[in-house]
TORKOL-4160 file (C-alpha; in steps of 0.2 Angstrom, whole numbers, padded with zeros to 4 digits, m for minus):
385
<pt num="1" X="m0007" Y="0125" Z="0031"/>
<pt num="2" X="m0021" Y="0136" Z="0032"/>
<pt num="3" X="m0039" Y="0138" Z="0022"/>
<pt num="4" X="m0036" Y="0155" Z="0015"/>
<pt num="5" X="m0056" Y="0158" Z="0018"/>
<pt num="6" X="m0057" Y="0154" Z="0036"/>
<pt num="7" X="m0038" Y="0155" Z="0041"/>
<pt num="8" X="m0039" Y="0139" Z="0050"/>
<pt num="9" X="m0029" Y="0124" Z="0047"/>
<pt num="10" X="m0035" Y="0114" Z="0033"/>
<pt num="11" X="m0045" Y="0099" Z="0037"/>
<pt num="12" X="m0041" Y="0082" Z="0028"/>
<pt num="13" X="m0053" Y="0068" Z="0031"/>
<pt num="14" X="m0045" Y="0051" Z="0029"/>
<pt num="15" X="m0056" Y="0035" Z="0026"/>
<pt num="16" X="m0047" Y="0022" Z="0036"/>
<pt num="17" X="m0039" Y="0023" Z="0052"/>
<pt num="18" X="m0026" Y="0009" Z="0051"/>
<pt num="19" X="m0007" Y="0011" Z="0051"/>
<pt num="20" X="m0005" Y="0022" Z="0035"/>
<pt num="21" X="m0017" Y="0034" Z="0041"/>
<pt num="22" X="m0007" Y="0034" Z="0059"/>
<pt num="23" X="0009" Y="0038" Z="0048"/>
<pt num="24" X="m0001" Y="0050" Z="0039"/>
<pt num="25" X="m0005" Y="0059" Z="0055"/>
<pt num="26" X="0012" Y="0060" Z="0060"/>
<pt num="27" X="0018" Y="0068" Z="0043"/>
<pt num="28" X="0002" Y="0080" Z="0043"/>
<pt num="29" X="0010" Y="0089" Z="0059"/>
<pt num="30" X="0024" Y="0096" Z="0050"/>
<pt num="31" X="0013" Y="0104" Z="0038"/>
<pt num="32" X="0000" Y="0111" Z="0051"/>
<pt num="33" X="m0014" Y="0100" Z="0043"/>
<pt num="34" X="m0028" Y="0095" Z="0053"/>
<pt num="35" X="m0032" Y="0076" Z="0050"/>
<pt num="36" X="m0049" Y="0069" Z="0054"/>
<pt num="37" X="m0053" Y="0050" Z="0052"/>
<pt num="38" X="m0066" Y="0038" Z="0049"/>
<pt num="39" X="m0066" Y="0019" Z="0052"/>
<pt num="40" X="m0078" Y="0005" Z="0058"/>
<pt num="41" X="m0066" Y="0001" Z="0072"/>
<pt num="42" X="m0065" Y="0011" Z="0090"/>
<pt num="43" X="m0049" Y="0003" Z="0092"/>
<pt num="44" X="m0041" Y="0009" Z="0075"/>
<pt num="45" X="m0024" Y="0015" Z="0077"/>
<pt num="46" X="m0028" Y="0032" Z="0072"/>
<pt num="47" X="m0042" Y="0033" Z="0086"/>
<pt num="48" X="m0031" Y="0041" Z="0099"/>
<pt num="49" X="m0021" Y="0053" Z="0088"/>
<pt num="50" X="m0033" Y="0061" Z="0077"/>
<pt num="51" X="m0041" Y="0078" Z="0078"/>
<pt num="52" X="m0059" Y="0069" Z="0076"/>
<pt num="53" X="m0063" Y="0051" Z="0075"/>
<pt num="54" X="m0079" Y="0044" Z="0068"/>
<pt num="55" X="m0084" Y="0026" Z="0069"/>
<pt num="56" X="m0091" Y="0021" Z="0054"/>
<pt num="57" X="m0094" Y="0010" Z="0039"/>
<pt num="58" X="m0082" Y="0015" Z="0024"/>
<pt num="59" X="m0092" Y="0006" Z="0012"/>
<pt num="60" X="m0109" Y="0015" Z="0017"/>
<pt num="61" X="m0111" Y="0030" Z="0005"/>
<pt num="62" X="m0121" Y="0041" Z="0017"/>
<pt num="63" X="m0109" Y="0038" Z="0031"/>
<pt num="64" X="m0095" Y="0043" Z="0020"/>
<pt num="65" X="m0105" Y="0059" Z="0015"/>
<pt num="66" X="m0110" Y="0064" Z="0032"/>
<pt num="67" X="m0091" Y="0061" Z="0038"/>
<pt num="68" X="m0083" Y="0073" Z="0025"/>
<pt num="69" X="m0096" Y="0086" Z="0020"/>
<pt num="70" X="m0089" Y="0100" Z="0030"/>
<pt num="71" X="m0070" Y="0096" Z="0027"/>
<pt num="72" X="m0059" Y="0104" Z="0015"/>
<pt num="73" X="m0051" Y="0088" Z="0007"/>
<pt num="74" X="m0056" Y="0069" Z="0008"/>
<pt num="75" X="m0041" Y="0056" Z="0005"/>
<pt num="76" X="m0040" Y="0038" Z="0009"/>
<pt num="77" X="m0029" Y="0024" Z="0017"/>
<pt num="78" X="m0037" Y="0010" Z="0011"/>
<pt num="79" X="m0046" Y="0008" Z="m0007"/>
<pt num="80" X="m0061" Y="m0001" Z="m0001"/>
<pt num="81" X="m0073" Y="0013" Z="0002"/>
<pt num="82" X="m0089" Y="0020" Z="m0004"/>
<pt num="83" X="m0086" Y="0027" Z="m0022"/>
<pt num="84" X="m0104" Y="0033" Z="m0022"/>
<pt num="85" X="m0100" Y="0042" Z="m0006"/>
<pt num="86" X="m0085" Y="0051" Z="m0012"/>
<pt num="87" X="m0094" Y="0056" Z="m0029"/>
<pt num="88" X="m0108" Y="0065" Z="m0019"/>
<pt num="89" X="m0094" Y="0073" Z="m0009"/>
<pt num="90" X="m0085" Y="0081" Z="m0024"/>
<pt num="91" X="m0101" Y="0086" Z="m0032"/>
<pt num="92" X="m0105" Y="0095" Z="m0015"/>
<pt num="93" X="m0087" Y="0106" Z="m0017"/>
<pt num="94" X="m0077" Y="0095" Z="m0007"/>
<pt num="95" X="m0059" Y="0090" Z="m0015"/>
<pt num="96" X="m0057" Y="0072" Z="m0016"/>
<pt num="97" X="m0041" Y="0065" Z="m0019"/>
<pt num="98" X="m0038" Y="0052" Z="m0027"/>
<pt num="99" X="m0052" Y="0055" Z="m0038"/>
<pt num="100" X="m0068" Y="0043" Z="m0036"/>
<pt num="101" X="m0065" Y="0036" Z="m0054"/>
<pt num="102" X="m0049" Y="0031" Z="m0050"/>
<pt num="103" X="m0053" Y="0023" Z="m0035"/>
<pt num="104" X="m0067" Y="0013" Z="m0045"/>
<pt num="105" X="m0055" Y="0008" Z="m0057"/>
<pt num="106" X="m0042" Y="0000" Z="m0045"/>
<pt num="107" X="m0055" Y="m0008" Z="m0034"/>
<pt num="108" X="m0059" Y="m0020" Z="m0048"/>
<pt num="109" X="m0043" Y="m0029" Z="m0052"/>
<pt num="110" X="m0053" Y="m0034" Z="m0070"/>
<pt num="111" X="m0054" Y="m0017" Z="m0074"/>
<pt num="112" X="m0036" Y="m0012" Z="m0068"/>
<pt num="113" X="m0030" Y="m0026" Z="m0079"/>
<pt num="114" X="m0041" Y="m0022" Z="m0094"/>
<pt num="115" X="m0034" Y="m0003" Z="m0092"/>
<pt num="116" X="m0017" Y="m0009" Z="m0093"/>
<pt num="117" X="m0020" Y="m0018" Z="m0110"/>
<pt num="118" X="m0029" Y="m0003" Z="m0117"/>
<pt num="119" X="m0015" Y="0008" Z="m0114"/>
<pt num="120" X="0000" Y="m0003" Z="m0118"/>
<pt num="121" X="0006" Y="m0005" Z="m0102"/>
<pt num="122" X="0015" Y="m0021" Z="m0102"/>
<pt num="123" X="0006" Y="m0035" Z="m0088"/>
<pt num="124" X="0006" Y="m0054" Z="m0088"/>
<pt num="125" X="m0007" Y="m0062" Z="m0100"/>
<pt num="126" X="m0025" Y="m0064" Z="m0092"/>
<pt num="127" X="m0042" Y="m0068" Z="m0095"/>
<pt num="128" X="m0059" Y="m0063" Z="m0086"/>
<pt num="129" X="m0072" Y="m0075" Z="m0080"/>
<pt num="130" X="m0088" Y="m0074" Z="m0072"/>
<pt num="131" X="m0095" Y="m0081" Z="m0055"/>
<pt num="132" X="m0094" Y="m0099" Z="m0059"/>
<pt num="133" X="m0083" Y="m0098" Z="m0074"/>
<pt num="134" X="m0071" Y="m0111" Z="m0081"/>
<pt num="135" X="m0056" Y="m0108" Z="m0070"/>
<pt num="136" X="m0045" Y="m0119" Z="m0080"/>
<pt num="137" X="m0048" Y="m0110" Z="m0095"/>
<pt num="138" X="m0031" Y="m0102" Z="m0096"/>
<pt num="139" X="m0022" Y="m0117" Z="m0092"/>
<pt num="140" X="m0011" Y="m0121" Z="m0077"/>
<pt num="141" X="m0002" Y="m0116" Z="m0066"/>
<pt num="142" X="m0013" Y="m0099" Z="m0065"/>
<pt num="143" X="m0013" Y="m0085" Z="m0053"/>
<pt num="144" X="m0033" Y="m0082" Z="m0047"/>
<pt num="145" X="m0038" Y="m0064" Z="m0040"/>
<pt num="146" X="m0055" Y="m0061" Z="m0034"/>
<pt num="147" X="m0060" Y="m0045" Z="m0046"/>
<pt num="148" X="m0067" Y="m0034" Z="m0029"/>
<pt num="149" X="m0062" Y="m0036" Z="m0011"/>
<pt num="150" X="m0045" Y="m0044" Z="m0009"/>
<pt num="151" X="m0034" Y="m0034" Z="0003"/>
<pt num="152" X="m0018" Y="m0039" Z="0012"/>
<pt num="153" X="m0014" Y="m0056" Z="0002"/>
<pt num="154" X="m0032" Y="m0061" Z="0003"/>
<pt num="155" X="m0042" Y="m0064" Z="m0013"/>
<pt num="156" X="m0026" Y="m0069" Z="m0021"/>
<pt num="157" X="m0019" Y="m0088" Z="m0024"/>
<pt num="158" X="m0008" Y="m0098" Z="m0035"/>
<pt num="159" X="m0017" Y="m0113" Z="m0043"/>
<pt num="160" X="m0005" Y="m0127" Z="m0050"/>
<pt num="161" X="m0016" Y="m0143" Z="m0052"/>
<pt num="162" X="m0034" Y="m0149" Z="m0056"/>
<pt num="163" X="m0035" Y="m0152" Z="m0037"/>
<pt num="164" X="m0031" Y="m0134" Z="m0032"/>
<pt num="165" X="m0046" Y="m0129" Z="m0042"/>
<pt num="166" X="m0058" Y="m0140" Z="m0034"/>
<pt num="167" X="m0052" Y="m0139" Z="m0017"/>
<pt num="168" X="m0049" Y="m0120" Z="m0016"/>
<pt num="169" X="m0053" Y="m0110" Z="m0032"/>
<pt num="170" X="m0063" Y="m0095" Z="m0029"/>
<pt num="171" X="m0082" Y="m0097" Z="m0037"/>
<pt num="172" X="m0084" Y="m0077" Z="m0038"/>
<pt num="173" X="m0079" Y="m0067" Z="m0053"/>
<pt num="174" X="m0061" Y="m0066" Z="m0053"/>
<pt num="175" X="m0045" Y="m0062" Z="m0065"/>
<pt num="176" X="m0035" Y="m0077" Z="m0071"/>
<pt num="177" X="m0016" Y="m0074" Z="m0075"/>
<pt num="178" X="m0004" Y="m0084" Z="m0081"/>
<pt num="179" X="0009" Y="m0087" Z="m0069"/>
<pt num="180" X="0025" Y="m0077" Z="m0073"/>
<pt num="181" X="0043" Y="m0085" Z="m0070"/>
<pt num="182" X="0046" Y="m0071" Z="m0057"/>
<pt num="183" X="0066" Y="m0065" Z="m0055"/>
<pt num="184" X="0062" Y="m0050" Z="m0044"/>
<pt num="185" X="0046" Y="m0041" Z="m0036"/>
<pt num="186" X="0049" Y="m0022" Z="m0037"/>
<pt num="187" X="0039" Y="m0007" Z="m0032"/>
<pt num="188" X="0039" Y="0011" Z="m0037"/>
<pt num="189" X="0030" Y="0025" Z="m0027"/>
<pt num="190" X="0025" Y="0039" Z="m0039"/>
<pt num="191" X="0015" Y="0056" Z="m0035"/>
<pt num="192" X="0008" Y="0069" Z="m0045"/>
<pt num="193" X="0000" Y="0086" Z="m0039"/>
<pt num="194" X="m0014" Y="0097" Z="m0045"/>
<pt num="195" X="m0001" Y="0107" Z="m0056"/>
<pt num="196" X="0005" Y="0092" Z="m0065"/>
<pt num="197" X="0021" Y="0090" Z="m0056"/>
<pt num="198" X="0028" Y="0072" Z="m0053"/>
<pt num="199" X="0041" Y="0063" Z="m0042"/>
<pt num="200" X="0045" Y="0047" Z="m0043"/>
<pt num="201" X="0054" Y="0037" Z="m0028"/>
<pt num="202" X="0069" Y="0024" Z="m0030"/>
<pt num="203" X="0065" Y="0007" Z="m0035"/>
<pt num="204" X="0063" Y="m0007" Z="m0020"/>
<pt num="205" X="0065" Y="m0025" Z="m0021"/>
<pt num="206" X="0051" Y="m0034" Z="m0010"/>
<pt num="207" X="0052" Y="m0051" Z="m0005"/>
<pt num="208" X="0036" Y="m0060" Z="0000"/>
<pt num="209" X="0030" Y="m0073" Z="0012"/>
<pt num="210" X="0022" Y="m0085" Z="0000"/>
<pt num="211" X="0012" Y="m0093" Z="0013"/>
<pt num="212" X="0002" Y="m0077" Z="0017"/>
<pt num="213" X="0006" Y="m0066" Z="0001"/>
<pt num="214" X="0011" Y="m0052" Z="0012"/>
<pt num="215" X="0029" Y="m0043" Z="0011"/>
<pt num="216" X="0040" Y="m0049" Z="0023"/>
<pt num="217" X="0055" Y="m0039" Z="0018"/>
<pt num="218" X="0060" Y="m0025" Z="0006"/>
<pt num="219" X="0077" Y="m0019" Z="0001"/>
<pt num="220" X="0080" Y="0001" Z="m0006"/>
<pt num="221" X="0088" Y="0003" Z="m0019"/>
<pt num="222" X="0083" Y="m0012" Z="m0028"/>
<pt num="223" X="0096" Y="m0025" Z="m0031"/>
<pt num="224" X="0095" Y="m0021" Z="m0051"/>
<pt num="225" X="0105" Y="m0013" Z="m0065"/>
<pt num="226" X="0103" Y="0006" Z="m0069"/>
<pt num="227" X="0094" Y="0002" Z="m0085"/>
<pt num="228" X="0080" Y="m0009" Z="m0078"/>
<pt num="229" X="0078" Y="0004" Z="m0063"/>
<pt num="230" X="0075" Y="0016" Z="m0076"/>
<pt num="231" X="0064" Y="0007" Z="m0085"/>
<pt num="232" X="0055" Y="0003" Z="m0069"/>
<pt num="233" X="0052" Y="0021" Z="m0065"/>
<pt num="234" X="0046" Y="0026" Z="m0084"/>
<pt num="235" X="0033" Y="0011" Z="m0082"/>
<pt num="236" X="0027" Y="0018" Z="m0065"/>
<pt num="237" X="0025" Y="0035" Z="m0072"/>
<pt num="238" X="0017" Y="0028" Z="m0089"/>
<pt num="239" X="0004" Y="0021" Z="m0078"/>
<pt num="240" X="0002" Y="0037" Z="m0067"/>
<pt num="241" X="0000" Y="0048" Z="m0084"/>
<pt num="242" X="m0012" Y="0036" Z="m0093"/>
<pt num="243" X="m0025" Y="0037" Z="m0079"/>
<pt num="244" X="m0021" Y="0055" Z="m0077"/>
<pt num="245" X="m0021" Y="0052" Z="m0059"/>
<pt num="246" X="m0018" Y="0065" Z="m0045"/>
<pt num="247" X="m0011" Y="0059" Z="m0029"/>
<pt num="248" X="0001" Y="0045" Z="m0022"/>
<pt num="249" X="0002" Y="0030" Z="m0032"/>
<pt num="250" X="0011" Y="0013" Z="m0027"/>
<pt num="251" X="0016" Y="0004" Z="m0043"/>
<pt num="252" X="0020" Y="m0015" Z="m0040"/>
<pt num="253" X="0029" Y="m0024" Z="m0056"/>
<pt num="254" X="0036" Y="m0041" Z="m0059"/>
<pt num="255" X="0055" Y="m0042" Z="m0067"/>
<pt num="256" X="0054" Y="m0059" Z="m0075"/>
<pt num="257" X="0067" Y="m0071" Z="m0079"/>
<pt num="258" X="0068" Y="m0065" Z="m0097"/>
<pt num="259" X="0073" Y="m0047" Z="m0090"/>
<pt num="260" X="0055" Y="m0040" Z="m0095"/>
<pt num="261" X="0045" Y="m0029" Z="m0083"/>
<pt num="262" X="0027" Y="m0032" Z="m0080"/>
<pt num="263" X="0015" Y="m0020" Z="m0071"/>
<pt num="264" X="0008" Y="m0033" Z="m0057"/>
<pt num="265" X="m0005" Y="m0021" Z="m0049"/>
<pt num="266" X="m0007" Y="m0003" Z="m0043"/>
<pt num="267" X="m0012" Y="0005" Z="m0026"/>
<pt num="268" X="m0020" Y="0023" Z="m0026"/>
<pt num="269" X="m0012" Y="0026" Z="m0009"/>
<pt num="270" X="0003" Y="0025" Z="0002"/>
<pt num="271" X="0009" Y="0008" Z="0003"/>
<pt num="272" X="0019" Y="m0005" Z="0012"/>
<pt num="273" X="0033" Y="m0005" Z="0000"/>
<pt num="274" X="0037" Y="0014" Z="0005"/>
<pt num="275" X="0037" Y="0014" Z="0025"/>
<pt num="276" X="0056" Y="0014" Z="0024"/>
<pt num="277" X="0055" Y="0032" Z="0016"/>
<pt num="278" X="0052" Y="0038" Z="0033"/>
<pt num="279" X="0071" Y="0037" Z="0038"/>
<pt num="280" X="0078" Y="0032" Z="0020"/>
<pt num="281" X="0072" Y="0048" Z="0009"/>
<pt num="282" X="0072" Y="0066" Z="0011"/>
<pt num="283" X="0054" Y="0066" Z="0008"/>
<pt num="284" X="0043" Y="0052" Z="0015"/>
<pt num="285" X="0029" Y="0044" Z="0005"/>
<pt num="286" X="0017" Y="0050" Z="0018"/>
<pt num="287" X="0023" Y="0068" Z="0016"/>
<pt num="288" X="0023" Y="0067" Z="m0002"/>
<pt num="289" X="0005" Y="0059" Z="m0001"/>
<pt num="290" X="m0001" Y="0075" Z="0009"/>
<pt num="291" X="0009" Y="0087" Z="m0003"/>
<pt num="292" X="m0001" Y="0081" Z="m0018"/>
<pt num="293" X="m0016" Y="0081" Z="m0009"/>
<pt num="294" X="m0016" Y="0097" Z="m0004"/>
<pt num="295" X="m0008" Y="0104" Z="m0019"/>
<pt num="296" X="0009" Y="0109" Z="m0012"/>
<pt num="297" X="0025" Y="0108" Z="m0023"/>
<pt num="298" X="0031" Y="0089" Z="m0022"/>
<pt num="299" X="0047" Y="0087" Z="m0010"/>
<pt num="300" X="0063" Y="0080" Z="m0014"/>
<pt num="301" X="0063" Y="0060" Z="m0014"/>
<pt num="302" X="0082" Y="0057" Z="m0014"/>
<pt num="303" X="0091" Y="0043" Z="m0003"/>
<pt num="304" X="0098" Y="0050" Z="0014"/>
<pt num="305" X="0107" Y="0032" Z="0015"/>
<pt num="306" X="0117" Y="0022" Z="0003"/>
<pt num="307" X="0103" Y="0008" Z="0008"/>
<pt num="308" X="0089" Y="0004" Z="0017"/>
<pt num="309" X="0078" Y="m0010" Z="0021"/>
<pt num="310" X="0062" Y="m0015" Z="0030"/>
<pt num="311" X="0053" Y="m0030" Z="0039"/>
<pt num="312" X="0035" Y="m0031" Z="0043"/>
<pt num="313" X="0032" Y="m0037" Z="0060"/>
<pt num="314" X="0018" Y="m0049" Z="0059"/>
<pt num="315" X="0007" Y="m0058" Z="0071"/>
<pt num="316" X="0014" Y="m0076" Z="0073"/>
<pt num="317" X="0005" Y="m0091" Z="0069"/>
<pt num="318" X="m0006" Y="m0095" Z="0083"/>
<pt num="319" X="m0004" Y="m0079" Z="0091"/>
<pt num="320" X="m0020" Y="m0070" Z="0099"/>
<pt num="321" X="m0023" Y="m0056" Z="0114"/>
<pt num="322" X="m0013" Y="m0042" Z="0119"/>
<pt num="323" X="0004" Y="m0042" Z="0107"/>
<pt num="324" X="0021" Y="m0046" Z="0114"/>
<pt num="325" X="0036" Y="m0040" Z="0105"/>
<pt num="326" X="0049" Y="m0052" Z="0108"/>
<pt num="327" X="0067" Y="m0046" Z="0103"/>
<pt num="328" X="0063" Y="m0029" Z="0101"/>
<pt num="329" X="0073" Y="m0021" Z="0114"/>
<pt num="330" X="0089" Y="m0031" Z="0108"/>
<pt num="331" X="0085" Y="m0025" Z="0091"/>
<pt num="332" X="0087" Y="m0007" Z="0095"/>
<pt num="333" X="0105" Y="m0009" Z="0099"/>
<pt num="334" X="0108" Y="m0014" Z="0082"/>
<pt num="335" X="0114" Y="0003" Z="0072"/>
<pt num="336" X="0102" Y="0010" Z="0059"/>
<pt num="337" X="0087" Y="0001" Z="0066"/>
<pt num="338" X="0071" Y="0012" Z="0066"/>
<pt num="339" X="0055" Y="0002" Z="0075"/>
<pt num="340" X="0036" Y="0007" Z="0071"/>
<pt num="341" X="0023" Y="m0001" Z="0082"/>
<pt num="342" X="0006" Y="0002" Z="0075"/>
<pt num="343" X="m0003" Y="0002" Z="0092"/>
<pt num="344" X="m0016" Y="m0012" Z="0088"/>
<pt num="345" X="m0023" Y="m0018" Z="0103"/>
<pt num="346" X="m0025" Y="m0037" Z="0099"/>
<pt num="347" X="m0012" Y="m0049" Z="0088"/>
<pt num="348" X="m0019" Y="m0061" Z="0076"/>
<pt num="349" X="m0008" Y="m0074" Z="0065"/>
<pt num="350" X="m0001" Y="m0064" Z="0051"/>
<pt num="351" X="m0009" Y="m0047" Z="0055"/>
<pt num="352" X="0004" Y="m0031" Z="0052"/>
<pt num="353" X="0008" Y="m0026" Z="0069"/>
<pt num="354" X="0022" Y="m0014" Z="0065"/>
<pt num="355" X="0038" Y="m0013" Z="0054"/>
<pt num="356" X="0057" Y="m0011" Z="0057"/>
<pt num="357" X="0068" Y="m0001" Z="0044"/>
<pt num="358" X="0086" Y="m0003" Z="0044"/>
<pt num="359" X="0097" Y="0011" Z="0035"/>
<pt num="360" X="0116" Y="0009" Z="0032"/>
<pt num="361" X="0130" Y="0013" Z="0021"/>
<pt num="362" X="0128" Y="m0002" Z="0009"/>
<pt num="363" X="0115" Y="m0015" Z="0003"/>
<pt num="364" X="0126" Y="m0030" Z="0011"/>
<pt num="365" X="0125" Y="m0023" Z="0028"/>
<pt num="366" X="0108" Y="m0019" Z="0028"/>
<pt num="367" X="0105" Y="m0036" Z="0021"/>
<pt num="368" X="0114" Y="m0045" Z="0036"/>
<pt num="369" X="0105" Y="m0033" Z="0048"/>
<pt num="370" X="0087" Y="m0038" Z="0041"/>
<pt num="371" X="0091" Y="m0056" Z="0043"/>
<pt num="372" X="0097" Y="m0055" Z="0059"/>
<pt num="373" X="0081" Y="m0046" Z="0064"/>
<pt num="374" X="0070" Y="m0059" Z="0055"/>
<pt num="375" X="0077" Y="m0072" Z="0065"/>
<pt num="376" X="0075" Y="m0063" Z="0082"/>
<pt num="377" X="0059" Y="m0053" Z="0080"/>
<pt num="378" X="0042" Y="m0060" Z="0085"/>
<pt num="379" X="0025" Y="m0053" Z="0089"/>
<pt num="380" X="0017" Y="m0067" Z="0099"/>
<pt num="381" X="0001" Y="m0064" Z="0111"/>
<pt num="382" X="m0004" Y="m0067" Z="0128"/>
<pt num="383" X="m0017" Y="m0081" Z="0123"/>
<pt num="384" X="m0017" Y="m0094" Z="0110"/>
<pt num="385" X="m0033" Y="m0101" Z="0100"/>
């Protein structure tokens, strides 16, 4: 896709050079988009594949501005970035998607929860407390979330007893949420472009690793009835439209034991719960994100297979050094298996090193193959710590 003034490919700057950016670059090639990346690590997965790679602090306003000032569009693959820098870019005429105000809202889990409440979006009961506040004020058990800075399971914990509060309660400003009796954890990827066109991916069902609070696997479409699926998609769209959001958003929901849906959190970017869409849907979440960012018509997101699933390849406990992907060769002999390795040079315990998507004719077969993969795949390292 060309910049009509220069005749050259549109230059899209991405803040963050991790695996989400890597898969975004892969999708950008098909659309003739030039992707340039800034990340604090010179070893970031995107470093070898982008047109221009800059090492810089994503939370430093001046670094963000300098990186993006000559680009056509700026987007993100991680929300922990300088909103001040993005606002300066927007004022200088660079298109910023998602909008800086939306990123600022989502960066603060307290503001995010307050937004849900103010816009009649169902969510779990909560209170906000300042640093050093009374963590037990909502009763027990509770979910405690740092208002800012949490990512990939960090900054979120369940406190069940007074001893838990004493031993591991966060002293910083946080959100306290009443624990929900969860039947299923669901996710919906939804997108909206500058023309107001919206698109909603089928609902997925996620299984979390309770030790590290990360998605270990997912099933698509979710094993729920059509009415619940329709309500989940409508709720995701309600969040998007209430925020007047432009771009792609992942909406995480709880289905509780009473059959009610509650919005847990949202992410203003591509998301782990949408990785399977590369093989499972006519348009992947990465292509859809780019379409929304540059203002193209959104793509068809209908399923290419009756069922799909995904497992995350996480670093094993105690694994350090160069990654070793155990069982991967054997896994590729299984029909419908699609591995994605992120090219990270070092493995660490529970670090996301890749994912494997499974497609198939029905949910039962996909689940059986996922179980087999979970038992046989492991990312170890060349040294232990």
